[in-house]
Every structure is written in structure tokens, then in C-alpha cells.
TORDO-265114 format. One record per residue (C-alpha): x, y, z; residue in one letter; residue number from 1. Coordinates in steps of 0.1 Angstrom, whole numbers. Layout:
+-------+-------+-------+---+-----+
|     u |     v |     w | r |   k |
+-------+-------+-------+---+-----+
|     X |     Y |     Z | A | NUM |
...
+-------+-------+-------+---+-----+
END
This chain:
+-------+-------+-------+---+-----+
|     u |     v |     w | r |   k |
+-------+-------+-------+---+-----+
|  -473 |   295 |  -123 | M |   1 |
|  -454 |   283 |   -93 | E |   2 |
|  -445 |   304 |   -64 | D |   3 |
|  -410 |   308 |   -53 | N |   4 |
|  -399 |   284 |   -26 | S |   5 |
|  -386 |   301 |     6 | S |   6 |
|  -384 |   291 |    45 | F |   7 |
|  -415 |   297 |    67 | F |   8 |
|  -394 |   307 |    95 | A |   9 |
|  -359 |   317 |    91 | M |  10 |
|  -334 |   294 |   110 | P |  11 |
|  -316 |   311 |   139 | G |  12 |
|  -344 |   339 |   140 | T |  13 |
|  -346 |   348 |   178 | P |  14 |
|  -380 |   341 |   193 | V |  15 |
|  -394 |   355 |   224 | D |  16 |
|  -397 |   323 |   247 | E |  17 |
|  -388 |   319 |   284 | A |  18 |
|  -371 |   284 |   289 | P |  19 |
|  -382 |   266 |   321 | V |  20 |
|  -361 |   248 |   347 | S |  21 |
|  -328 |   266 |   338 | V |  22 |
|  -300 |   247 |   355 | V |  23 |
|  -265 |   265 |   353 | P |  24 |
|  -238 |   238 |   341 | V |  25 |
|  -207 |   256 |   331 | H |  26 |
|  -192 |   292 |   335 | S |  27 |
|  -158 |   299 |   320 | S |  28 |
|  -135 |   321 |   343 | S |  29 |
|  -117 |   338 |   311 | S |  30 |
|  -147 |   332 |   284 | G |  31 |
|  -176 |   352 |   275 | S |  32 |
|  -204 |   324 |   277 | C |  33 |
|  -222 |   304 |   301 | D |  34 |
|  -239 |   271 |   297 | I |  35 |
|  -272 |   260 |   311 | Y |  36 |
|  -295 |   228 |   309 | R |  37 |
|  -331 |   230 |   303 | I |  38 |
|  -359 |   205 |   303 | D |  39 |
|  -379 |   211 |   271 | R |  40 |
|  -409 |   188 |   268 | M |  41 |
|  -391 |   159 |   284 | G |  42 |
|  -359 |   165 |   266 | R |  43 |
|  -327 |   179 |   280 | F |  44 |
|  -313 |   207 |   259 | R |  45 |
|  -281 |   229 |   264 | A |  46 |
|  -283 |   266 |   262 | L |  47 |
|  -252 |   289 |   255 | K |  48 |
|  -256 |   325 |   262 | C |  49 |
|  -233 |   355 |   268 | L |  50 |
|  -223 |   365 |   303 | K |  51 |
|  -240 |   396 |   318 | P |  52 |
|  -210 |   418 |   310 | S |  53 |
|  -208 |   408 |   275 | F |  54 |
|  -246 |   409 |   265 | R |  55 |
|  -255 |   439 |   241 | G |  56 |
|  -219 |   441 |   230 | N |  57 |
|  -221 |   442 |   191 | P |  58 |
|  -189 |   420 |   188 | T |  59 |
|  -200 |   392 |   210 | Y |  60 |
|  -235 |   391 |   199 | E |  61 |
|  -221 |   387 |   164 | L |  62 |
|  -197 |   361 |   176 | L |  63 |
|  -225 |   342 |   191 | L |  64 |
|  -246 |   344 |   159 | K |  65 |
|  -215 |   334 |   138 | K |  66 |
|  -211 |   304 |   160 | E |  67 |
|  -248 |   293 |   154 | F |  68 |
|  -246 |   298 |   118 | E |  69 |
|  -215 |   274 |   116 | I |  70 |
|  -228 |   250 |   141 | G |  71 |
|  -262 |   248 |   121 | Y |  72 |
|  -247 |   236 |    90 | M |  73 |
|  -229 |   206 |   106 | L |  74 |
|  -244 |   172 |   108 | D |  75 |
|  -222 |   146 |   123 | H |  76 |
|  -224 |   120 |   151 | A |  77 |
|  -194 |   132 |   167 | H |  78 |
|  -201 |   169 |   165 | I |  79 |
|  -226 |   187 |   191 | C |  80 |
|  -260 |   195 |   172 | E |  81 |
|  -271 |   231 |   170 | Y |  82 |
|  -309 |   235 |   168 | Y |  83 |
|  -317 |   271 |   170 | S |  84 |
|  -313 |   307 |   189 | I |  85 |
|  -338 |   316 |   212 | V |  86 |
|  -343 |   348 |   235 | R |  87 |
|  -347 |   345 |   272 | S |  88 |
|  -358 |   374 |   292 | A |  89 |
|  -333 |   365 |   318 | S |  90 |
|  -305 |   353 |   298 | L |  91 |
|  -308 |   373 |   266 | G |  92 |
|  -299 |   356 |   230 | N |  93 |
|  -289 |   319 |   236 | C |  94 |
|  -279 |   291 |   215 | I |  95 |
|  -302 |   259 |   220 | E |  96 |
|  -281 |   229 |   211 | M |  97 |
|  -276 |   192 |   220 | E |  98 |
|  -273 |   180 |   258 | W |  99 |
|  -243 |   158 |   260 | I | 100 |
|  -241 |   138 |   291 | D | 101 |
|  -205 |   134 |   292 | G | 102 |
|  -172 |   146 |   305 | R | 103 |
|  -141 |   163 |   289 | T | 104 |
|  -113 |   145 |   274 | L | 105 |
|   -90 |   159 |   299 | E | 106 |
|  -113 |   148 |   330 | E | 107 |
|  -117 |   113 |   312 | F | 108 |
|   -78 |   107 |   310 | L | 109 |
|   -73 |   117 |   345 | S | 110 |
|  -102 |    97 |   359 | Q | 111 |
|   -99 |    67 |   340 | E | 112 |
|   -72 |    41 |   328 | K | 113 |
|   -88 |    35 |   292 | P | 114 |
|   -76 |     4 |   274 | R | 115 |
|   -56 |     7 |   242 | E | 116 |
|   -86 |    -1 |   219 | E | 117 |
|  -107 |    26 |   238 | T | 118 |
|   -81 |    53 |   233 | L | 119 |
|   -76 |    46 |   195 | R | 120 |
|  -114 |    46 |   190 | R | 121 |
|  -116 |    81 |   209 | I | 122 |
|   -87 |    92 |   185 | V | 123 |
|  -105 |    78 |   153 | D | 124 |
|  -140 |    94 |   162 | E | 125 |
|  -120 |   126 |   169 | L | 126 |
|  -103 |   126 |   134 | C | 127 |
|  -134 |   114 |   117 | D | 128 |
|  -153 |   146 |   131 | A | 129 |
|  -124 |   168 |   122 | L | 130 |
|  -120 |   154 |    87 | S | 131 |
|  -159 |   162 |    82 | Y | 132 |
|  -154 |   196 |    96 | L | 133 |
|  -127 |   203 |    70 | H | 134 |
|  -147 |   189 |    43 | S | 135 |
|  -173 |   217 |    50 | K | 136 |
|  -144 |   243 |    46 | Q | 137 |
|  -148 |   249 |    85 | V | 138 |
|  -119 |   253 |   108 | F | 139 |
|  -123 |   248 |   146 | H | 140 |
|   -94 |   270 |   157 | R | 141 |
|   -97 |   259 |   193 | D | 142 |
|   -91 |   223 |   193 | L | 143 |
|   -82 |   211 |   228 | K | 144 |
|   -94 |   184 |   254 | P | 145 |
|  -117 |   207 |   273 | S | 146 |
|  -138 |   212 |   240 | N | 147 |
|  -138 |   174 |   236 | I | 148 |
|  -164 |   156 |   255 | L | 149 |
|  -166 |   118 |   260 | V | 150 |
|  -199 |   104 |   268 | T | 151 |
|  -204 |    83 |   301 | Y | 152 |
|  -224 |    57 |   282 | K | 153 |
|  -202 |    43 |   254 | G | 154 |
|  -173 |    66 |   257 | D | 155 |
|  -182 |    82 |   222 | S | 156 |
|  -166 |   115 |   212 | V | 157 |
|  -185 |   147 |   208 | K | 158 |
|  -167 |   179 |   195 | L | 159 |
|  -181 |   209 |   210 | I | 160 |
|  -177 |   249 |   212 | D | 161 |
|  -175 |   266 |   178 | F | 162 |
|  -171 |   301 |   195 | G | 163 |
|  -136 |   308 |   175 | F | 164 |
|  -147 |   286 |   145 | A | 165 |
|  -143 |   300 |   110 | D | 166 |
|  -154 |   292 |    75 | S | 167 |
|  -146 |   303 |    40 | D | 168 |
|  -181 |   318 |    37 | S | 169 |
|  -179 |   341 |    66 | H | 170 |
|  -161 |   376 |    62 | S | 171 |
|  -164 |   389 |    98 | Q | 172 |
|  -143 |   382 |   127 | L | 173 |
|  -113 |   366 |   109 | K | 174 |
|   -89 |   377 |   137 | T | 175 |
|   -67 |   349 |   147 | P | 176 |
|   -81 |   334 |   179 | A | 177 |
|   -78 |   300 |   202 | G | 178 |
|   -58 |   288 |   231 | T | 179 |
|   -20 |   297 |   234 | R | 180 |
|    -9 |   263 |   242 | S | 181 |
|   -27 |   244 |   216 | Y | 182 |
|   -25 |   272 |   189 | A | 183 |
|    -2 |   266 |   157 | A | 184 |
|    28 |   289 |   155 | P | 185 |
|    14 |   308 |   123 | E | 186 |
|   -18 |   315 |   141 | V | 187 |
|     3 |   330 |   170 | L | 188 |
|    20 |   350 |   144 | E | 189 |
|   -12 |   365 |   131 | G | 190 |
|   -18 |   344 |   100 | S | 191 |
|   -51 |   332 |    92 | E | 192 |
|   -59 |   294 |   104 | A | 193 |
|   -67 |   264 |    79 | D | 194 |
|   -69 |   229 |    83 | A | 195 |
|   -32 |   223 |    90 | R | 196 |
|   -36 |   247 |   120 | S | 197 |
|   -63 |   222 |   135 | D | 198 |
|   -39 |   193 |   126 | I | 199 |
|   -13 |   211 |   149 | Y | 200 |
|   -36 |   214 |   178 | S | 201 |
|   -46 |   176 |   171 | L | 202 |
|    -8 |   168 |   173 | G | 203 |
|    -7 |   183 |   207 | I | 204 |
|   -36 |   164 |   219 | I | 205 |
|   -21 |   132 |   205 | L | 206 |
|    13 |   138 |   224 | S | 207 |
|    -5 |   140 |   256 | N | 208 |
|   -23 |   109 |   254 | M | 209 |
|   -11 |    83 |   280 | P | 210 |
|    15 |    56 |   270 | G | 211 |
|    32 |    76 |   242 | N | 212 |
|    12 |    56 |   218 | R | 213 |
|     8 |    84 |   192 | F | 214 |
|    42 |   101 |   197 | R | 215 |
|    56 |    94 |   164 | K | 216 |
|    24 |   108 |   145 | V | 217 |
|    21 |   136 |   168 | A | 218 |
|    56 |   150 |   160 | R | 219 |
|    48 |   154 |   123 | K | 220 |
|    16 |   171 |   133 | C | 221 |
|    35 |   197 |   152 | C | 222 |
|    59 |   206 |   127 | R | 223 |
|    67 |   244 |   130 | T | 224 |
|    63 |   247 |    90 | N | 225 |
|    27 |   239 |    80 | P | 226 |
|    39 |   225 |    47 | S | 227 |
|    57 |   198 |    65 | E | 228 |
|    28 |   185 |    86 | R | 229 |
|     2 |   162 |    73 | Y | 230 |
|   -19 |   177 |    46 | G | 231 |
|   -52 |   164 |    57 | S | 232 |
|   -68 |   148 |    88 | V | 233 |
|   -72 |   117 |    65 | Q | 234 |
|   -34 |   115 |    60 | E | 235 |
|   -33 |   115 |    99 | V | 236 |
|   -56 |    87 |   102 | R | 237 |
|   -36 |    65 |    78 | E | 238 |
|    -5 |    72 |    96 | A | 239 |
|   -21 |    62 |   128 | L | 240 |
|   -32 |    29 |   111 | G | 241 |
|     1 |    20 |   101 | R | 242 |
|    16 |    26 |   134 | N | 243 |
|    -9 |     2 |   150 | R | 244 |
|     1 |   -33 |   158 | I | 245 |
|   -26 |   -56 |   153 | H | 246 |
|   -28 |   -87 |   180 | P | 247 |
|   -26 |  -109 |   151 | S | 248 |
|     5 |   -93 |   139 | A | 249 |
|    20 |   -97 |   175 | G | 250 |
|    12 |  -133 |   173 | L | 251 |
|    28 |  -138 |   140 | A | 252 |
|    60 |  -120 |   153 | A | 253 |
|    62 |  -143 |   184 | A | 254 |
|    59 |  -172 |   158 | A | 255 |
|    89 |  -159 |   139 | V | 256 |
|   109 |  -156 |   168 | V | 257 |
|   102 |  -191 |   181 | L | 258 |
|   112 |  -202 |   145 | L | 259 |
|   142 |  -184 |   146 | A | 260 |
|   152 |  -201 |   179 | I | 261 |
|   141 |  -238 |   172 | F | 262 |
|   144 |  -240 |   134 | L | 263 |
|   182 |  -244 |   136 | P | 264 |
|   178 |  -269 |   163 | K | 265 |
|   153 |  -289 |   144 | M | 266 |
|   176 |  -289 |   113 | H | 267 |
|   204 |  -300 |   134 | A | 268 |
|   184 |  -331 |   146 | V | 269 |
|   175 |  -338 |   111 | R | 270 |
|   207 |  -337 |    99 | Q | 271 |
|   221 |  -362 |   127 | S | 272 |
|   192 |  -385 |   118 | L | 273 |
|   203 |  -387 |    81 | S | 274 |
|   240 |  -393 |    89 | R | 275 |
|   253 |  -429 |    94 | P | 276 |
|   245 |  -443 |   129 | Q | 277 |
|   271 |  -456 |   152 | L | 278 |
|   265 |  -492 |   161 | V | 279 |
|   282 |  -502 |   194 | A | 280 |
|   284 |  -536 |   210 | A | 281 |
|   291 |  -540 |   247 | P | 282 |
|   329 |  -539 |   253 | D | 283 |
|   337 |  -535 |   216 | S | 284 |
|   350 |  -508 |   195 | A | 285 |
|   322 |  -486 |   180 | T | 286 |
|   322 |  -489 |   142 | V | 287 |
|   304 |  -467 |   118 | P | 288 |
|   278 |  -489 |    97 | V | 289 |
|   263 |  -470 |    65 | K | 290 |
|   228 |  -486 |    59 | V | 291 |
|   217 |  -491 |    25 | E | 292 |
|   185 |  -509 |    12 | V | 293 |
|   194 |  -537 |   -10 | I | 294 |
|   164 |  -561 |   -20 | P | 295 |
|   173 |  -597 |   -16 | A | 296 |
|   150 |  -629 |   -20 | P | 297 |
|   138 |  -645 |    10 | M | 298 |
|   156 |  -678 |     7 | D | 299 |
|   189 |  -660 |     4 | T | 300 |
|   178 |  -640 |    36 | L | 301 |
|   173 |  -674 |    56 | K | 302 |
|   208 |  -689 |    44 | R | 303 |
|   228 |  -659 |    50 | N | 304 |
|   217 |  -646 |    83 | I | 305 |
|   250 |  -644 |   103 | P | 306 |
|   257 |  -659 |   133 | T | 307 |
|   264 |  -638 |   165 | Q | 308 |
|   299 |  -624 |   163 | A | 309 |
|   322 |  -621 |   193 | R | 310 |
|   330 |  -588 |   203 | P | 311 |
|   366 |  -577 |   201 | V | 312 |
|   381 |  -571 |   233 | P | 313 |
|   398 |  -536 |   240 | K | 314 |
|   434 |  -539 |   253 | S | 315 |
|   448 |  -510 |   274 | R | 316 |
|   475 |  -489 |   257 | G | 317 |
|   470 |  -502 |   222 | T | 318 |
|   445 |  -494 |   194 | K | 319 |
|   416 |  -517 |   190 | P | 320 |
|   418 |  -541 |   162 | E | 321 |
|   395 |  -530 |   134 | A | 322 |
|   364 |  -550 |   129 | K | 323 |
|   363 |  -571 |    98 | P | 324 |
|   337 |  -556 |    73 | E | 325 |
|   306 |  -577 |    68 | P | 326 |
|   305 |  -596 |    37 | S | 327 |
|   283 |  -586 |     8 | P | 328 |
|   259 |  -613 |    18 | A | 329 |
|   257 |  -603 |    54 | D | 330 |
|   249 |  -567 |    45 | A | 331 |
|   222 |  -577 |    22 | A | 332 |
|   206 |  -597 |    48 | A | 333 |
|   209 |  -568 |    73 | I | 334 |
|   193 |  -544 |    48 | D | 335 |
|   165 |  -567 |    41 | E | 336 |
|   157 |  -569 |    77 | L | 337 |
|   158 |  -531 |    78 | F | 338 |
|   136 |  -529 |    48 | R | 339 |
|   109 |  -554 |    65 | Q | 340 |
|   108 |  -533 |    97 | A | 341 |
|   105 |  -502 |    79 | T | 342 |
|    75 |  -517 |    61 | E | 343 |
|    58 |  -528 |    93 | L | 344 |
|    61 |  -492 |   108 | F | 345 |
|    48 |  -476 |    76 | D | 346 |
+-------+-------+-------+---+-----+
END
């Protein structure tokens, strides 16, 4: 008979361990947590722990545990990875998680002048992470530039800080939370957050991107009524794709403009070439001659080549005399010469 399967060590169970080489990294002025970096067996890790004034407080200890439980269930390239909970004699209970060598999106945009493609890739990676989060029925509830890291190498996005995150599977700490300037109106009014609340925060971030590239999509993300926003992050990504102008599309638009300018001119030239040409002789009146190709035998051509005609002089004050029309034989000879010349060029 088979034994029941079980964990040998429950994930998240605090263990007595004193981390070495602890380096302070970040301490929030208004938050309850501090961030440290440790070097564990040749690999950097981040430790998140409560500040001394909050340690031992049941609410904040539970909040730290809830953050770990939510972060531990996530596995995505653009979301910070959570490893375990450790207990330190000097720091108390700590979440051990992935160390990310990067800067916040806020710092990135203030220090760099990113290219169009870099900005769009960052937004796409952020949407990818958020879409995955929502597929797990998890809502960040505190989406803002300072909780989005951009790595120094490769400018890759990492979504961090699930301290206020919530999920459908948790029954505690459901109180609305977040940052007021990024929180959706329904959250500020006390309603429970959902995916559309994160989409509102995403819209605020998009509206603050340089160049106003995403303003149209951001406006719909930030509608006051949640039902008027995009229904999912996937819809946001599709809208961003529709508003993007590909370089080849720009070339095609330029080609259309050039055609619109030059096509009428080309058509006019073609029409002028197809009209009867005006044949002018020195000091003579200009007479329109319509050229028609009429085949004629070669012997007829030789007999009927016309002699050089004298030009009709102009007389001042009087209309020039009409030039006599060529005889049928002369016209046939001219047409044959034209046909032969055309064959040579062909």
C-alpha cells in the first residue's frame, strides 16, 4: 500500500538562520519594510523584513506572510521570484527573494532617453507580467513606477513588491490599499480591487510615459467607471498594437503621398504625348498633323517621297495662309517612314 505524498519541509516555514554579509539597500519612509542584500554561497539574494517598530505586530507579520504566499505561487520572467521565509536574529522574519540589479521605472525615465522600441518593449513586458498575474486571480493593488524595476543589462522589466497584493484564495487583509495617486476611484471609495483596478493604475503609468505615445490607450484605461475600461490587460496590449505605426507602414504612407503628388503630373505628360503633335517649320505657321500608320509598298515609298516644300511666309496684320494638306500618297509615305523608324527603336 502506498504512503500518502507530502512536503518534507513546508514552503515558507521560518528556519533559524543568520544570513551573512547583510547590506542595507532600501528603507521606505512611509512603508513598514526594509530591503537588504545578502551574499549566499556566491549568489546575491534580497531580504525583505519589517522595520523594528513593526516587528511582532500580528497584522504586519500576517501581511509579510501573505506577500510571501502570493509571490511564491508566481513564476514569470518579468516578476520577482520568491524563495522562502527565513528568520534572522537581528532582522526577524524575512522574505528571501530574487536580487534584481536594476533601477525603478521612475529613475529609468528620468535618467535615460529611451528609444521608441525600448519604451514599447518595456510596456509590453509589463503588460505580459500583469496579464499572467491576473490569470492566477492575483491583483497587485499597488502598481506604480517605483514598483517596476528595469535591469541595467538589457532593460528588462521586473514587477516587484506584492506587499498589498490580494488573491481570491485569501480571506484576510482584504481592506483596500495602494498609493492614492495611482489607485482606481472604486478602490479609494472602499470597494474591493480587481483586474480593472490594476488596469487603471497601468493607464496612469502609460499617461506619464515620455512623448505621449500611449495617451489614447491610457485615457480608456483611466475611465472612472470600471465597465468602460478595457476588460483585460490583453485588450490593452491589442489596443497598443493597433496604435503602433510600423516603419514599413511609414514608408508605405510616404509612397502614397509621392504617388498622389506625381501621378497626376505623369498622367498629364502621358496625355500630352498621345495628342497630335505640332510640327513647325522655320518662319512658317504651325499646323497640327495627326500621324496614322498606313502600310505602303516600298516601291510606292520611293516614287512618292515629296520634295522639300517652301515655307509659307507670314505677313504682318493678316492671317497666315493655310498650308495645303498633304496628298494621300504623301501621307502614306510619311507614315511608312515613321513605321520604319519605330521598328528600329523597338
